N, C-alpha and C positions, 0 to 999 in steps of 0.2 A: 259603652266600656270601652275605656281606658286599655290600653295594652302597651307596654314596653317590651319593646324587641333591642337585645345585644346580640352582635352578629360581629365574630373573633372572624376576620377575614383571611389571617392566617394559618391557622388551626387545618390541622389534615390538610384534603385536597377540598377546603370552601371555594365554591362559588360564592360570593356575596351576594351576586347581582340576581341570581336562581333561586337562593334562597329568600331572598326581600320578595321577588315574584311571587314564589309560590306561599307565602305570610301573608302578602297581600289579597292572593285568588281564595284562599281558603276565612280568611277572615275581612274579607270585606268592608261585612259590616261596624268591625269596629275603630274605635280613636285610635290608629297605629300609631306610634313614636317609632322610629329606630335611632339605634346610634351605634356606627363601628369605629369602636375605639381606637386611636393609635397610640395612646399610651395612658397609664395607669391613671392619672388626673383627669384625664376626660372619663373615663368609664365612671371614677368615681362622684364628677360632680353630675354626671347622666342618672347615676342611681337615686343620687339627694335629690336634684330634681324633681324627680320623677315619684319618688316616696311624698315629697312633702305635697306635692298634686294630687296624692292618693289616688294612684297607679291600680287599678283593680289585678294587675296580673305583671308577672316580671316574663318573656321568654328567653334563654339566653340557649343560643347556639354556637357552637364549640365544645370541647372535649374537656372529657374534667378538669384541666388545667386552667379553660374558660371559664369553668363554673366554680371551678378553688374563688379565682379574680377575681370574680362577681360577688361573690356568698363574702369575700372582707369587707366591699363595699355597702352590703346588704346589711351584715351585719350589725356595724361601724351605725349605719345613721337608723337603726331602729328607736334607737332614743322610748323604748318599752310600748311603743306601737305595734299593732299586729304587722307581720310581714304580710305583701301581697304573695299570694300562688305562685309558685314557679313553675312552667312548662319547659322542657327540656327539647334541645332540638339536635340530635346527636353529626356530629358530625368534624369531629376531633383526630386525633391518633391513638388516643386512649378512652372508652366511653363508659368506663367500668357504672356509674351509678348508671347512665343510662337504662345500662343490660342486666341491670338488678332491680328496676322498679319495672321494668317492661315497656320502656321507649318503644314505638315502630320508627324503623329506621326512614319509611315515609315519610317526608315535610307534614305533608300534609294533615294527614293524620296526626301527628307529632303531635302539630300545636291547635287542632283541635279536642287538645285535652283540654280544654279551657273548659269547651264544652260541654262535651261527649263525655270529659275522663270525673272522678271524684277524685278531694284534698288527699293527702294521705302528709300525716306528719312524719318526720323521720329524727333521728338524732342528729346532733349536730357535734361534733367533738371537738374542743376546745381546748389550744397548747399554748401559754404561757411564758414568758419568762423576764420579771421583774415588771416595763411597762409593755413588754413587746406581748400582743395577743393578737392571734390568728386563729383560724377557725379548716376542720377541713371535716370532709364526707363518706370519704373511703376508706382507703388505709393509708397507712403513712410508717412512718419508725427509725430510727439510728440506727447506728454504724455499716454493714455491708447496705444494708435498703437503702439508705439514703445513700453512701456511693455511689451505687448503681445507677438512680434520681440522676444524679448532680452527672455520670458520667455519659448519660440519654440527651440528658437537656443542651448541657455542653458539646455533643458531637453534633447534633441536628445543630445549634445554632453557629457552629463554626462553618457547616456545609451549606449552611444558608448564607453567611455575610463571602464565602469566597464565592460564590454563585453571583454576589450583588456588588464585586467590589469591582469596579472601572480603571483599575490600576492590575487586575488579571491578565495573562491573556485569555482573549476568547475560548480560546480550547479548554482551558483551566476552569474558566465560568462556564462552560456544558457542560464539561463531566460534572462541576461540583454542584450543578442544577438537577443532572441524570441519580447523581447520588442521592443528593435530598429529595424529591420525591418517590426514590426509592428504598427512602429509612422510611416516610412516611403512610406509605403502602406496606410497608411492615406492622402496623399499626403499633400494641402492644408486645409483638414478640421482638422490636426493641430492645428489652429490657432485659429480654432471655437474654440476650448476646451481652449487655451490660454489665450484664449477675455475675458470668466467668470474669469479664475484666475487674471484675469490683472483687472476685474471691481471687486472682493473682495479684494482686497488687494489695491487696491487706497486712496494713500493718499491727499488730496484736500487740507493743509497745506500749505500756501503758495505759490500757483501754480497764477501764472497770467501771463500773456504775453501782449503786445504791439507790434502792428502791424502795420509797415508803408511800405506805399503804396505811390509809385510816382504819383504824382500830387493830391491825396487826403488824406483827415481825416485819422489822423494815428486813429487805433480799438484797444480801451482794453477787452480782453478778458480774463476770466478763466474755458474756455470752455476744461473736458480733456482729446475731440476728437479732434485732430488736421489731418488732414488729405490733402498731397499732391500728388493730380493726372494726373498723365498727359494719364489714360485712364479709363475707363469704370468700371472693375475689381479687386477686388484683389482677388485672387483664381479663382475657382467656387460659391463663398459663398456669397462675401457682392459686391454693386455695388453703391459705393458709390458717382462715378459722371456720371449719364448711359445717360450725354451728350455732353461730355468730347473726345476730339480729341488727341491724340499723333499726329498729324503733321500741325495744326492749330498754332503754337506759342504761344498758350497761357498755362499755367497750372494749373488745378483746386485746387481752396485752400477753405477747410470744414471745418466750425467751429459745434459745437456740443456744446449751452449751456444748459448744464443739469448741479444738484449740489448732485446728491443723486445714491443713487446703483440702485434703481429702474428706476430714469430715462435713468442713463446710459445704464439699461438693455435696456431699448425701444429704447432708439438712436442705440443701436450694433443688435434691430430687425430688425428697418425701414431700416436701411445698407444690410440687411441678406437680406429682398424681394427686397433691387433698390426700394425703396416707398420712398427716402431723400426728395423729391420736395414737397410732402404732408405734410411731419411734418414742426411744424413751429420752433422746437426747430434748428432747421439747417440755417446755415449761409453760401452761396456758394459763391468766387470769380471768376471770368476768367483772371488771371493779368498775365505781364511777365515779372515781377521783384516786389519783394517783401521783406520782414527783417522780420523777429520773435524778438524778448529783450525780455528776462526775464524782468519780473518787483521785480523779489525779488534776492538779490547776491547771498542767501544761496538756491536757488532752479535751480542748471545748468539744463541747456536743454540736452535731446540724443536724436537723430536722425537717425530712418533706414528711408532706400531704398530698394529695390526693398527684401526685407524681411531680409537684411543686416542692423548691426549697420553701420553706417558710419558717424558718429561724435558725440563724449560723451563730455559731462561739461564742454560745452561751453554758455557763456551767452547773445550769438544773432547770429544768424543765416540767411545770407541772400539765396536766393532760386532766380534764373535765368533762364528764359528756351531759349533757345539754339536752334532755329529755324531750322529744317533738321538736325540737327549736325549729327545724324548720318545713312550711308545708311546700309540698311537691305534686302536681297533677299527674296522675295516673288512673289506666281505665281498670274497668272491673275487671 
């Protein structure tokens, strides 16, 4: 049995050697092929080669961002063939998908899902603009959520750069390194911190969207919180779609009709409490497909999904649910 293992050695607090050793121990009878890609190209090449050699399973070791990058490659090189089932080792900052499908925190238990688990086919959300196409599995969005995700990613990247900069004073590198590890230990909580900063710095001028829903009247909105949800939770903190499933063939679209910092903050509070259905500021839709268009050519759209920026500076985005588009291994 051929098993292809992707390890993101930069995810969370990963010890790549420990992960590889535990995978080898748990799957010692398998033909294991490991890759620790340092670039996107390396990952894409590995995925393409393994799919061409008809690997039986992919194991992805990392957080939602790692899984997202791997999924871009897997979906790109699908070419109409059946996608090998995916097993997940949760070792990232945010592990929303792993938590949603019940993946164990134990590496050996997680990888043995390929023997002791069953295949669960989950929906994949395709987002596209022109010739740009990307995929997501958990939650994404525009406006304040995208800004918060971008701030979190820039903050972590800046600390990592400072920690590794040979020109910086040793004391600064030490402080940056400690701060970087502290942020990683915060896990999804870093997004809560960045949400507050996104609200504080949000500029509503020129922000407006037209939402085209097939078979229905178009919706116009100036909602600063636009969330696209394929599962109930974002991290362990926010519950934007308490009734959404990643297997029902639809994607949840959530809008908040707020227009002030206190209003945005109250909306974030309801998202944190999982009480969006009790707040009149939210509008929720369950859809198979829709299109988001900026009403202002000077205000382009940036879309994040699975914690990563997937599309940037575009005028319109088509969102489509690919029903049961990805097989993942889970425990019964």
